ROLOMI-235991 format. One record per residue (C-alpha): residue in one letter; x, y, z. Coordinates in Angstrom, 1 decimal. Example, Ala and Ser with C-alpha at 12.3 -4.5 7.8 and 13.67 -1.06 7.14 Angstrom:
# residues 2
a/12.3/-4.5/7.8 .
s/13.7/-1.1/7.1 .
This chain:
# residues 541
m/-23.9/-29.3/2.1 .
g/-23.0/-30.0/-1.3 .
g/-24.1/-26.6/-2.3 .
l/-21.8/-24.9/0.4 .
r/-18.4/-23.1/0.0 .
e/-15.8/-24.2/2.0 .
v/-15.3/-21.8/5.1 .
a/-11.9/-21.1/5.9 .
a/-10.1/-21.3/8.8 .
p/-9.7/-18.5/11.5 .
f/-6.0/-17.2/11.8 .
v/-4.8/-14.4/14.2 .
v/-4.1/-11.2/11.8 .
p/-0.7/-10.0/12.5 .
g/0.2/-6.4/13.3 .
p/0.5/-3.3/11.8 .
s/3.7/-3.3/9.2 .
g/4.4/1.1/10.0 .
v/3.3/4.0/11.9 .
a/2.6/7.3/11.3 .
v/2.0/10.0/13.5 .
r/1.3/13.7/12.8 .
d/1.7/17.0/14.3 .
r/0.6/20.7/14.1 .
l/3.6/23.1/12.9 .
k/2.3/26.2/15.3 .
g/3.9/29.7/15.3 .
l/5.1/29.5/11.6 .
s/6.0/32.9/10.4 .
a/5.1/34.4/7.2 .
t/8.4/34.0/5.7 .
d/8.3/30.4/6.8 .
e/4.6/29.9/5.2 .
r/6.1/31.6/1.8 .
v/9.6/29.3/1.7 .
l/7.1/26.1/2.2 .
r/4.9/27.0/-0.6 .
l/7.9/28.1/-2.7 .
v/9.8/25.0/-2.2 .
g/6.8/23.0/-2.3 .
g/5.0/24.4/-5.8 .
h/8.8/23.8/-7.4 .
l/9.0/20.4/-6.2 .
g/5.5/19.7/-7.3 .
s/6.4/20.9/-10.8 .
l/9.2/18.5/-11.3 .
a/7.2/15.6/-9.4 .
s/4.0/16.0/-12.1 .
r/6.5/16.1/-15.1 .
d/8.3/13.0/-13.8 .
l/4.8/11.0/-13.0 .
k/4.4/12.1/-16.7 .
a/7.5/10.5/-17.7 .
r/7.0/7.4/-15.8 .
c/3.4/6.5/-17.5 .
a/4.6/7.5/-20.6 .
a/7.3/4.6/-20.3 .
g/4.7/2.2/-19.2 .
p/5.5/-1.5/-18.5 .
d/8.7/-1.2/-20.0 .
h/10.1/0.9/-17.8 .
d/13.4/-0.5/-16.3 .
s/16.6/0.7/-14.0 .
e/18.2/2.7/-16.5 .
q/15.5/4.6/-17.1 .
w/14.7/5.4/-13.5 .
a/18.7/6.3/-13.1 .
e/18.1/9.0/-16.2 .
r/14.8/10.5/-15.1 .
k/16.8/11.0/-11.5 .
r/19.8/12.7/-12.9 .
a/17.3/14.9/-15.1 .
l/15.9/15.6/-11.7 .
t/19.2/16.4/-9.5 .
q/19.9/18.9/-11.5 .
e/17.0/21.0/-10.7 .
s/16.5/20.3/-6.7 .
s/19.0/18.0/-5.2 .
s/20.0/14.0/-5.3 .
r/18.0/13.3/-2.2 .
w/14.9/15.1/-3.6 .
a/15.1/13.4/-6.9 .
g/15.3/10.2/-5.6 .
a/12.2/11.2/-3.5 .
i/10.3/12.0/-6.2 .
t/11.3/9.3/-8.9 .
k/10.5/6.6/-5.9 .
a/7.1/8.8/-5.4 .
s/6.0/8.5/-9.1 .
h/6.8/4.8/-9.1 .
d/4.7/4.1/-6.4 .
q/1.6/6.2/-7.4 .
w/2.2/4.7/-11.4 .
a/2.1/1.2/-9.5 .
l/-1.3/2.0/-7.5 .
a/-2.8/3.3/-10.5 .
r/-1.8/-0.1/-12.2 .
r/-3.8/-2.2/-9.4 .
g/-6.1/0.4/-9.4 .
h/-6.8/-0.4/-13.1 .
l/-6.7/-4.4/-12.6 .
a/-9.7/-4.0/-9.8 .
h/-11.6/-1.8/-12.2 .
i/-11.4/-4.6/-14.8 .
h/-12.8/-7.0/-12.3 .
g/-16.2/-5.3/-12.3 .
p/-17.1/-5.2/-16.1 .
q/-15.9/-9.0/-16.1 .
a/-18.3/-10.1/-13.6 .
a/-21.5/-8.0/-14.6 .
v/-20.9/-9.4/-18.5 .
r/-20.8/-13.1/-17.1 .
t/-23.9/-12.3/-15.2 .
i/-26.0/-10.4/-17.7 .
t/-24.5/-13.4/-20.5 .
h/-26.0/-16.3/-17.9 .
r/-29.0/-14.3/-17.2 .
l/-29.9/-13.7/-20.9 .
s/-29.2/-17.5/-21.6 .
l/-32.4/-18.7/-19.6 .
p/-35.9/-18.2/-20.4 .
v/-37.7/-14.9/-19.4 .
g/-39.1/-15.5/-15.6 .
e/-37.0/-18.8/-15.2 .
k/-36.6/-19.0/-11.4 .
g/-32.9/-18.9/-10.0 .
s/-31.7/-21.2/-7.7 .
k/-29.5/-21.1/-4.5 .
g/-26.7/-18.6/-5.5 .
t/-27.5/-18.5/-9.3 .
p/-29.7/-15.7/-11.0 .
g/-32.7/-17.0/-12.8 .
g/-33.9/-15.4/-16.0 .
y/-35.2/-11.8/-16.3 .
r/-38.6/-11.0/-15.5 .
s/-40.0/-9.6/-18.3 .
r/-39.1/-9.1/-22.5 .
q/-38.7/-5.1/-21.5 .
e/-36.3/-5.9/-19.0 .
w/-34.2/-8.8/-20.8 .
f/-34.2/-6.0/-23.6 .
v/-32.4/-3.5/-21.9 .
k/-30.2/-5.7/-20.6 .
t/-28.8/-7.1/-24.1 .
r/-28.2/-3.0/-24.6 .
r/-26.4/-3.0/-21.6 .
l/-24.2/-6.1/-22.2 .
h/-23.0/-4.1/-25.5 .
v/-22.0/-1.2/-23.6 .
l/-20.1/-3.2/-20.6 .
a/-18.3/-5.4/-23.7 .
d/-16.9/-2.3/-25.1 .
r/-15.5/-0.5/-22.0 .
l/-14.0/-4.2/-21.1 .
e/-12.3/-4.4/-24.2 .
a/-11.2/-0.8/-24.0 .
a/-10.1/-1.2/-20.6 .
r/-7.8/-4.5/-21.5 .
a/-6.3/-2.6/-24.4 .
e/-5.0/0.0/-21.9 .
w/-4.1/-2.4/-19.7 .
a/-2.0/-4.3/-22.1 .
a/-0.3/-1.2/-23.0 .
g/0.3/0.2/-19.6 .
v/-1.8/3.1/-19.6 .
v/-2.9/4.7/-16.7 .
r/-5.1/7.7/-15.4 .
v/-3.6/9.5/-12.7 .
v/-4.0/12.9/-11.5 .
r/-1.9/14.9/-8.7 .
g/-4.0/16.6/-6.6 .
g/-7.0/14.2/-7.3 .
k/-9.7/13.8/-9.7 .
q/-12.4/14.8/-7.5 .
l/-11.0/18.2/-6.7 .
l/-10.1/18.5/-10.4 .
n/-14.3/18.0/-11.3 .
t/-15.0/20.2/-8.5 .
r/-13.3/23.1/-10.5 .
h/-16.7/22.6/-12.9 .
h/-19.2/22.8/-10.2 .
l/-17.9/25.6/-7.8 .
d/-21.8/26.4/-7.1 .
a/-22.5/23.0/-6.2 .
a/-19.7/22.9/-4.0 .
q/-20.2/26.6/-2.2 .
l/-16.5/27.4/-3.3 .
t/-15.1/30.2/-5.2 .
e/-12.4/30.4/-8.0 .
p/-9.6/31.7/-5.7 .
e/-10.5/29.3/-3.1 .
w/-10.2/26.0/-5.3 .
r/-7.2/27.3/-6.4 .
r/-5.5/27.1/-3.1 .
r/-6.7/23.7/-2.6 .
w/-5.6/22.8/-5.9 .
q/-2.3/24.1/-5.3 .
a/-1.7/22.4/-1.9 .
g/-3.0/19.3/-3.3 .
r/-0.1/19.1/-6.0 .
r/2.8/20.4/-3.6 .
f/5.6/18.1/-3.1 .
l/7.2/18.2/0.4 .
q/7.9/14.8/1.5 .
a/11.4/12.8/1.7 .
d/11.8/8.9/3.1 .
g/14.0/8.5/5.5 .
e/17.8/6.9/5.8 .
s/19.2/5.0/8.4 .
g/22.5/5.9/9.5 .
k/21.9/9.6/8.8 .
r/21.8/12.1/11.4 .
y/18.5/11.9/12.7 .
g/17.5/9.6/10.4 .
n/16.7/11.7/7.4 .
e/18.9/14.3/5.4 .
t/16.3/16.0/3.2 .
v/13.4/16.6/6.2 .
r/15.6/16.8/9.6 .
v/13.7/16.9/12.8 .
t/16.2/16.9/16.1 .
p/14.9/15.4/19.2 .
d/13.7/19.0/20.6 .
g/11.4/19.9/17.6 .
e/13.8/22.0/15.3 .
v/12.6/21.1/12.0 .
s/14.5/21.9/8.7 .
i/14.9/21.5/5.1 .
k/17.3/21.2/2.2 .
l/16.6/23.5/-0.1 .
p/16.2/22.9/-4.2 .
a/19.5/24.0/-6.1 .
p/17.3/26.9/-7.7 .
l/16.2/28.1/-4.5 .
a/19.0/27.7/-2.4 .
h/19.3/31.6/-1.8 .
l/16.4/31.6/0.7 .
a/18.5/29.5/3.0 .
n/18.8/30.7/6.8 .
a/21.0/28.0/7.6 .
p/24.7/26.3/6.8 .
h/24.9/23.7/3.9 .
g/21.5/25.3/2.1 .
r/19.1/24.6/4.6 .
y/16.2/26.7/5.9 .
v/15.4/26.2/9.6 .
l/11.5/26.7/10.7 .
t/10.3/28.8/13.9 .
a/8.0/26.1/14.6 .
r/9.1/23.3/17.0 .
a/7.4/20.0/16.2 .
s/6.3/17.6/19.4 .
f/4.5/14.7/18.7 .
a/2.1/13.9/21.6 .
h/1.1/10.6/20.2 .
r/3.8/7.7/20.2 .
g/6.7/10.8/20.8 .
e/8.7/8.4/22.8 .
q/9.1/5.9/20.2 .
w/10.0/8.8/17.8 .
r/12.4/10.5/19.8 .
d/14.0/6.9/20.4 .
r/14.3/6.2/16.4 .
v/15.8/9.9/15.7 .
t/18.3/9.9/18.7 .
s/19.3/6.5/17.6 .
n/19.8/7.7/13.9 .
r/17.3/5.1/12.5 .
a/14.7/6.0/9.1 .
v/12.1/8.0/9.8 .
a/10.1/9.6/6.5 .
y/8.5/13.2/6.9 .
r/5.7/14.8/4.9 .
i/4.8/18.4/5.1 .
h/1.4/19.7/4.0 .
e/-1.1/22.6/4.2 .
d/-4.8/22.8/5.3 .
p/-5.8/25.5/3.4 .
v/-9.3/25.0/4.7 .
r/-8.2/26.0/8.3 .
g/-5.1/27.6/7.2 .
r/-2.6/25.4/9.1 .
w/0.6/23.2/8.3 .
y/1.3/19.7/10.0 .
l/4.1/17.9/9.8 .
t/3.6/13.8/9.4 .
a/6.1/11.2/10.6 .
s/6.4/7.4/9.6 .
w/8.6/4.6/10.1 .
t/8.1/1.0/9.4 .
l/7.8/-1.4/12.5 .
p/9.9/-5.1/12.8 .
p/7.5/-8.0/12.2 .
a/6.3/-9.0/15.8 .
v/5.8/-12.2/16.9 .
t/1.7/-13.1/16.7 .
v/0.1/-14.6/19.3 .
p/-0.4/-18.0/18.6 .
l/-4.3/-19.3/17.8 .
a/-4.9/-21.9/20.8 .
a/-3.3/-18.5/23.7 .
a/-5.6/-16.2/22.1 .
r/-8.5/-18.3/22.8 .
a/-7.7/-19.6/26.2 .
r/-9.9/-16.6/27.8 .
g/-12.7/-16.5/25.6 .
m/-13.4/-14.0/23.1 .
v/-15.4/-11.2/21.8 .
g/-17.2/-11.6/18.7 .
v/-18.5/-8.6/16.9 .
d/-20.5/-8.1/13.7 .
t/-19.8/-5.3/11.5 .
n/-22.8/-3.2/10.3 .
a/-23.5/-0.1/8.4 .
n/-24.2/2.2/11.8 .
h/-22.7/-0.2/14.4 .
l/-20.4/-2.7/15.7 .
a/-22.7/-5.4/17.5 .
a/-20.7/-7.3/20.1 .
w/-21.3/-10.4/22.6 .
r/-18.7/-12.1/25.0 .
l/-17.8/-15.5/25.0 .
d/-16.1/-17.8/27.2 .
a/-13.7/-20.5/26.0 .
h/-16.6/-23.3/25.6 .
g/-18.4/-20.7/23.3 .
n/-21.1/-19.8/25.4 .
p/-22.1/-16.3/25.4 .
v/-21.5/-14.4/28.9 .
g/-23.4/-11.1/30.2 .
a/-25.2/-9.0/27.8 .
p/-25.3/-7.9/24.1 .
l/-23.1/-5.0/23.4 .
r/-23.1/-2.0/21.1 .
f/-21.0/0.2/20.0 .
g/-22.4/3.0/17.5 .
y/-20.8/5.5/14.9 .
d/-22.4/8.1/12.6 .
l/-21.1/7.7/9.1 .
s/-22.2/11.2/8.1 .
g/-20.4/14.5/7.4 .
t/-16.6/15.0/6.1 .
a/-14.6/12.0/6.1 .
t/-12.2/13.5/9.4 .
h/-16.0/13.2/11.1 .
r/-16.7/9.6/10.0 .
d/-13.0/8.2/10.8 .
a/-13.5/9.8/14.8 .
q/-16.4/8.0/15.0 .
v/-14.7/5.0/13.7 .
r/-11.9/5.1/16.0 .
h/-14.4/6.5/19.1 .
a/-16.4/3.1/18.4 .
l/-13.6/0.9/18.1 .
i/-11.3/2.6/21.3 .
r/-14.8/1.5/23.5 .
l/-14.4/-2.1/21.9 .
l/-10.9/-2.4/22.8 .
h/-11.1/-1.3/26.8 .
f/-13.7/-3.8/26.9 .
a/-11.8/-6.7/25.7 .
k/-8.9/-5.2/27.4 .
r/-10.5/-4.9/30.6 .
h/-11.9/-8.6/30.3 .
n/-8.4/-9.9/29.3 .
l/-10.4/-11.1/25.7 .
a/-9.2/-11.3/22.1 .
i/-11.8/-10.2/19.5 .
g/-13.3/-12.0/16.8 .
v/-14.3/-10.1/13.6 .
e/-15.2/-11.0/9.9 .
d/-12.6/-11.1/7.1 .
l/-14.9/-9.2/5.1 .
d/-14.4/-7.9/1.2 .
f/-17.3/-6.0/-0.5 .
a/-15.1/-5.5/-3.5 .
a/-16.7/-7.7/-5.7 .
a/-20.6/-6.9/-4.3 .
k/-21.3/-4.2/-5.0 .
s/-22.2/-4.6/-8.5 .
r/-25.5/-3.7/-9.9 .
e/-25.8/-6.9/-12.3 .
k/-25.2/-9.0/-8.6 .
h/-28.1/-7.6/-6.3 .
g/-30.3/-6.2/-8.9 .
r/-33.1/-3.6/-7.6 .
r/-31.9/-4.0/-4.5 .
k/-30.4/-0.3/-4.5 .
r/-31.1/0.2/-0.7 .
f/-28.7/-3.0/0.0 .
r/-25.8/-2.1/-2.7 .
k/-25.9/1.4/-0.6 .
l/-25.7/-0.2/2.8 .
i/-22.7/-2.1/1.3 .
s/-20.8/0.6/-0.1 .
g/-20.8/2.6/2.8 .
m/-19.4/0.5/5.5 .
p/-16.3/1.5/6.1 .
v/-14.7/-1.9/5.8 .
s/-11.3/-1.3/5.1 .
r/-10.8/1.7/7.3 .
l/-12.5/-0.3/10.0 .
r/-10.1/-3.0/9.7 .
a/-7.0/-1.2/9.4 .
r/-8.3/1.2/12.4 .
l/-8.8/-1.8/14.7 .
v/-5.5/-3.8/13.6 .
s/-2.8/-0.7/14.5 .
m/-5.4/-0.1/17.4 .
a/-5.3/-3.4/19.1 .
a/-1.8/-3.9/18.3 .
e/-1.0/-0.7/20.5 .
l/-2.9/-2.5/23.6 .
g/-2.0/-6.2/23.1 .
v/-5.3/-7.5/22.1 .
p/-5.3/-10.3/19.6 .
v/-7.5/-9.7/16.6 .
l/-9.2/-13.4/14.8 .
a/-10.3/-13.0/11.5 .
v/-12.9/-15.5/10.2 .
d/-14.7/-16.5/6.8 .
p/-17.8/-14.5/6.9 .
a/-19.7/-17.2/5.2 .
y/-23.2/-18.0/6.8 .
t/-22.5/-15.8/10.2 .
s/-25.7/-14.0/9.9 .
r/-27.7/-16.9/8.1 .
w/-27.0/-19.4/10.5 .
g/-26.6/-16.8/13.9 .
a/-30.2/-15.8/13.0 .
q/-31.3/-19.9/12.8 .
h/-29.1/-21.5/15.6 .
w/-29.0/-18.3/18.1 .
q/-31.3/-15.3/18.0 .
q/-34.3/-17.2/19.6 .
p/-32.3/-18.7/22.4 .
l/-31.2/-15.6/23.4 .
a/-34.2/-13.6/23.5 .
s/-35.9/-13.6/26.9 .
q/-39.1/-12.2/28.2 .
n/-37.9/-8.5/28.7 .
k/-34.6/-8.5/25.6 .
k/-35.2/-9.2/22.2 .
a/-31.6/-10.6/20.5 .
t/-30.9/-9.0/17.2 .
r/-29.8/-10.6/14.3 .
h/-26.9/-8.5/14.4 .
h/-26.1/-9.8/17.9 .
a/-26.9/-13.6/17.0 .
a/-24.0/-12.8/14.1 .
a/-22.0/-11.9/16.4 .
v/-22.4/-15.0/18.8 .
a/-21.5/-17.1/15.4 .
i/-18.7/-14.8/14.4 .
g/-17.2/-15.6/18.2 .
r/-18.1/-19.5/18.2 .
r/-16.4/-19.5/14.9 .
a/-12.9/-17.8/15.8 .
l/-13.1/-20.1/18.7 .
g/-13.1/-23.3/16.6 .
h/-16.5/-24.3/17.9 .
p/-19.6/-24.8/15.0 .
i/-22.2/-22.2/14.8 .
r/-24.7/-24.5/15.9 .
r/-25.9/-25.2/19.2 .
r/-26.0/-28.8/19.5 .
t/-24.9/-31.8/17.6 .
a/-27.4/-34.1/16.3 .
p/-27.4/-37.4/18.7 .
p/-26.5/-40.7/17.0 .
r/-29.6/-42.5/15.6 .
d/-30.1/-45.1/18.0 .
d/-30.6/-42.2/20.7 .
r/-33.1/-40.2/19.4 .
s/-35.3/-40.9/22.4 .
d/-32.4/-38.8/24.3 .
r/-31.3/-42.2/26.3 .
r/-28.1/-41.0/26.6 .
g/-28.3/-37.4/26.5 .
h/-27.9/-34.7/23.6 .
r/-24.1/-34.1/23.3 .
t/-23.3/-30.6/23.7 .
v/-20.4/-29.5/20.8 .
q/-18.5/-28.0/23.4 .
t/-17.4/-31.4/25.0 .
r/-14.4/-32.8/23.6 .
p/-13.6/-36.2/22.4 .
d/-11.1/-36.7/25.1 .
a/-13.4/-35.5/28.0 .
r/-14.3/-38.8/30.5 .
g/-18.2/-39.3/31.0 .
r/-19.3/-38.0/27.3 .
e/-21.2/-40.9/26.8 .
e/-22.7/-41.4/30.1 .
p/-26.3/-40.2/31.6 .
r/-26.8/-37.1/32.7 .
p/-25.9/-36.5/36.5 .
r/-28.8/-35.9/39.0 .
i/-29.0/-32.3/39.9 .
p/-30.3/-31.5/43.4 .
g/-33.1/-29.0/43.7 .
t/-36.4/-28.4/41.9 .
r/-36.6/-29.2/37.9 .
t/-39.0/-28.7/35.4 .
r/-41.3/-32.1/34.6 .
s/-38.9/-33.7/37.2 .
v/-39.4/-35.9/40.9 .
s/-38.4/-33.5/43.4 .
p/-35.1/-34.9/45.1 .
d/-36.7/-35.1/48.6 .
a/-39.9/-36.5/47.2 .
e/-38.9/-40.0/48.6 .
r/-38.8/-38.6/52.3 .
k/-42.3/-36.7/52.3 .
r/-44.0/-39.9/50.6 .
a/-43.5/-41.8/53.8 .
t/-44.6/-38.6/55.9 .
r/-47.7/-37.1/54.5 .
a/-50.9/-38.5/53.9 .
s/-52.5/-38.8/50.6 .
r/-55.8/-37.0/49.5 .
t/-57.0/-40.0/47.1 .
v/-57.9/-43.7/47.3 .
r/-55.8/-44.5/44.9 .
d/-52.3/-46.5/45.2 .
t/-50.1/-44.2/43.7 .
r/-46.6/-46.2/44.4 .
s/-46.9/-50.1/45.1 .
d/-44.5/-49.6/48.3 .
q/-47.0/-46.8/50.1 .
a/-49.5/-47.9/52.4 .
w/-53.2/-47.6/50.8 .
v/-54.3/-44.5/53.5 .
q/-58.1/-42.6/53.5 .
d/-58.9/-39.6/54.1 .
p/-61.1/-39.3/57.3 .
l/-64.7/-38.4/56.5 .
l/-66.8/-35.8/58.3 .
l/-69.8/-37.0/60.1 .
t/-72.9/-34.6/59.5 .
d/-76.3/-35.6/60.7 .
């Protein structure tokens, strides 16, 4: 066991820290859409200018510069719009900064791997967990050139990190690159322009507790009336007092509508965002708010009634129900999803698979055990080499989205979720559980065996089915002790109890009664306490 890494203890996943709901703004007039585009475009230009100033300040940015940026924006909008823009710029810069640091970790790992493999003789075998040398002199030469390229990229990235340089595109880098490949994207220039302008608009405002309906900038009343505070240059477009514009559409949140209505009625903070979907020609309103930290279920209480072990795969969730002692119960479960198509379709597929899993766990009052997966450091070409299919497989798995969806949906249904260390679950599950779970009419897959291993680890049991007997009991004198037996259980060291009924390779419990009445078919003395009886012979001429 010296070469195995330490396995972290399972833990109960805390619930989500916030919630967001969306509703379509139906029935907008042409004037409403025109006003929204004008306001969003004006505030979007201010947001782009402020983001440029924030990126230029870099890590030396302080509160004085933040206040100066806000004063400059207030003159062209309002104090609350300026606060929302500066906060959004700061959050976007911080996100890009974290992404830059994560980007540096990739070349670092690749440089370490290539350097190690180049130091080994060509063709040398690798050990467990450590790669060996390259296969040929040609591959060794190509990797030396790649090492220089990666080293230059890493040096440039580190220099930009030290200088605080980040690369941010308002509207999205992918949409920006699409402008140069309109034929491949099957878009015309006006269609691309509409998407680009919709992505760069700014129509979002954070809430403020104590203010009317929880937000003074974008206000939504309990009966669904939506109004926005117009910037100073566009105040002439107002159709309500105090420079506000009231939309003709009404908002009614079907999901979590009661929670939202309770918040706005009690004047608690609610953030809003208005955005357009140019492909469908629709406008949407998104409301979000933070949730108070919920008290998580104790680990012992989550394990009390059993577990559903779940193994995450590229196109399905493999699951198996386990009782509190770690024994598989019932038949294996499979919740499939299709990750082809648009992002909306993929998200719907994931949610549909998760809701079926959660309904099963809720119906049987079980907790869910999942792996704490993170493939951020496992997608590099240098780690997996020529295994392109495997790299593509793990890159396409929606680990982060599935984890976030599972936590939020499970918290809504009151199903505890336990995260376990993913180390060796697939390997040990196949080794100890795949063959015992198979039957004559059904074969257990490697994924279902991994689900059993995950569930057992979440319950606190080892993955192995049985512990090894003591050295002086290899002949099974006392019987193999199962891992489910606790140290304080009475009689765990005693022989196995006698079970009535027919058993394989054992004497029937009523065999002693039958021996006294039946006649032996042989002339052999089978037991010392039986009378010697001989079958009668047939007399023939």
